[in-house]
C-alpha positions as CSV (number, residue, x, y, z in Angstrom):
1,M,0.0,0.0,0.0
2,K,1.2,3.5,-0.8
3,Q,2.2,5.8,2.0
4,I,-0.5,8.4,2.8
5,Y,0.7,11.9,3.7
6,A,-1.8,13.2,6.3
7,P,-0.7,16.8,6.8
8,P,-1.2,18.9,3.7
9,H,1.7,18.9,1.3
10,T,2.5,21.1,-1.7
11,V,5.0,21.1,-4.7
12,L,7.7,23.7,-4.7
13,P,8.1,25.2,-8.2
14,D,11.8,24.3,-8.7
15,K,11.6,22.3,-11.9
16,P,10.5,23.2,-15.4
17,L,7.3,21.5,-16.4
18,T,5.5,20.3,-19.5
19,V,2.2,18.4,-19.0
20,F,1.2,16.0,-21.7
21,I,-2.3,14.5,-21.7
22,I,-3.1,11.5,-24.0
23,D,-6.3,9.6,-24.2
24,M,-7.3,6.5,-26.2
25,R,-11.1,6.2,-26.6
26,V,-12.6,2.9,-27.7
27,N,-15.6,3.7,-29.8
28,K,-16.5,0.1,-30.5
29,P,-15.6,-2.0,-27.5
30,L,-16.6,-5.3,-29.0
31,S,-14.1,-4.9,-31.8
32,V,-11.2,-5.9,-29.5
33,K,-9.0,-7.2,-32.3
34,N,-9.0,-3.8,-33.9
35,W,-8.3,-1.6,-30.9
36,F,-6.2,-3.9,-28.7
37,P,-2.9,-3.4,-30.7
38,V,-3.1,0.3,-29.9
39,F,-3.8,-0.3,-26.3
40,K,-1.0,-2.9,-26.1
41,A,1.6,-0.5,-27.4
42,M,1.2,1.8,-24.4
43,G,2.8,-0.5,-21.8
44,P,6.2,-0.9,-23.4
45,M,6.4,2.8,-24.0
46,I,5.6,3.6,-20.4
47,K,8.2,1.1,-19.2
48,E,10.8,2.6,-21.5
49,L,10.1,6.1,-20.2
50,Y,10.5,5.1,-16.6
51,E,13.7,3.2,-17.4
52,N,15.3,6.1,-19.4
53,K,16.2,8.7,-16.7
54,D,17.6,11.1,-19.3
55,S,14.4,11.3,-21.4
56,G,13.0,14.3,-19.5
57,F,10.0,12.2,-18.4
58,Y,9.2,12.7,-14.7
59,S,6.1,10.4,-14.1
60,L,2.5,9.8,-15.1
61,E,-0.9,9.1,-13.8
62,T,-3.3,6.7,-15.5
63,M,-7.1,6.8,-15.2
64,F,-9.6,4.4,-16.8
65,G,-13.1,5.3,-17.9
66,W,-15.9,3.3,-19.4
67,K,-14.5,3.6,-23.0
68,S,-11.1,5.2,-22.5
69,I,-7.7,5.2,-20.9
70,H,-6.4,8.6,-19.9
71,L,-2.8,9.4,-19.1
72,V,-1.4,12.6,-17.7
73,Q,2.4,12.7,-18.1
74,Y,4.8,15.2,-16.6
75,W,7.9,16.2,-18.5
76,E,11.0,18.4,-18.1
77,S,10.3,20.3,-21.3
78,E,8.3,20.1,-24.5
79,E,11.6,19.7,-26.4
80,K,12.3,16.4,-24.6
81,L,8.7,15.3,-25.0
82,F,8.9,16.0,-28.8
83,A,12.2,14.2,-29.0
84,Y,10.7,11.1,-27.5
85,A,7.8,11.3,-30.0
86,H,10.4,10.8,-32.8
87,E,12.0,7.7,-31.2
88,D,11.4,4.3,-32.8
89,R,9.0,2.7,-30.3
90,H,6.7,5.7,-30.3
91,R,6.8,6.1,-34.1
92,K,5.9,2.4,-34.6
93,A,3.0,2.8,-32.2
94,W,1.8,5.9,-33.9
95,K,2.0,4.2,-37.3
96,T,0.0,1.3,-36.0
97,F,-2.7,3.7,-34.7
98,M,-2.8,5.6,-38.0
99,Q,-3.2,2.4,-40.0
100,L,-6.1,1.5,-37.7
101,A,-7.6,5.0,-38.0
102,R,-7.6,4.8,-41.8
103,R,-9.5,1.4,-41.7
104,S,-12.0,2.1,-39.0
105,T,-13.4,4.5,-36.3
106,V,-13.1,1.7,-33.7
107,A,-10.7,3.8,-31.6
108,G,-9.8,7.4,-31.3
109,I,-6.9,9.1,-29.7
110,Y,-6.1,12.7,-28.7
111,H,-3.3,14.5,-26.9
112,E,-2.7,17.9,-25.5
113,T,0.6,19.5,-24.5
114,Y,1.0,22.3,-22.0
115,A,4.2,24.2,-21.3
116,V,3.5,25.3,-17.8
117,N,4.7,28.7,-16.7
118,S,3.3,28.6,-13.1
119,Y,1.4,26.1,-11.0
120,E,0.2,25.3,-7.5
121,A,-0.8,22.1,-5.9
122,I,-2.2,20.9,-2.6
123,Y,-2.5,17.3,-1.3
124,A,-4.1,16.1,1.9
125,N,-4.5,12.5,3.0
126,M,-3.0,11.3,-0.4
127,P,-0.1,9.2,-1.5
128,K,2.3,11.0,-3.8
129,F,0.1,11.6,-6.9
130,G,0.3,13.7,-10.0
131,L,2.7,16.6,-9.8
132,A,3.8,15.6,-6.3
133,K,4.9,12.2,-7.6
134,A,6.6,13.9,-10.6
135,A,8.4,16.7,-8.8
136,G,8.4,15.8,-5.1
137,H,6.4,17.4,-2.4
138,V,6.9,19.2,0.9
139,P,4.7,19.9,3.9
140,V,2.6,23.1,3.7
141,T,4.0,26.0,5.7
142,A,2.6,29.4,6.7
143,D,4.1,30.7,3.4
144,T,2.4,28.0,1.2
145,R,-0.9,27.6,3.0
146,Q,-2.9,29.6,0.4
147,A,-3.3,28.7,-3.3
148,A,-2.6,32.3,-4.4
149,A,0.6,32.3,-2.4
150,R,1.7,29.0,-4.0
151,M,0.9,30.3,-7.5
152,R,2.8,33.6,-6.7
153,A,5.8,31.6,-5.6
154,S,5.7,29.6,-8.8
155,R,5.7,32.8,-10.9
156,E,8.5,34.3,-8.8
157,Q,10.6,31.2,-9.3
158,K,10.4,31.6,-13.1
159,T,11.7,35.2,-13.0
160,E,14.8,34.5,-10.8
């Protein structure tokens, strides 16, 4: 079981951050043979990211919905994210998906990339999750008790 951090914690804005959201939506769940190859390609890519400490990948969170798998990834920079997108394993998975997409609407995919200029976070009674898992967290102090103060500290860090 993951450790639960009871007092509130926050993330100090001491790392550059790019957030990448990717989602695979299964439009026709019964057509497993058509969408499963796309789904299956995710695991090896995720393993590769965690093993390659120089990739710029920090961590990810995975959420499942009725017809989708949703991943929120945290990266050091958009440049490192884009560099990974051009590596062999990702290009092969993308090619597989695009071949599927030309044949059928059985599955869809989207992604969004955000270069984050400032951020704030609070966690109470949670294991390390999301940005806290990606960047590390610290207990909330008098200076970081309010969301506005955390956001202001994040912006100030960028100007130093």
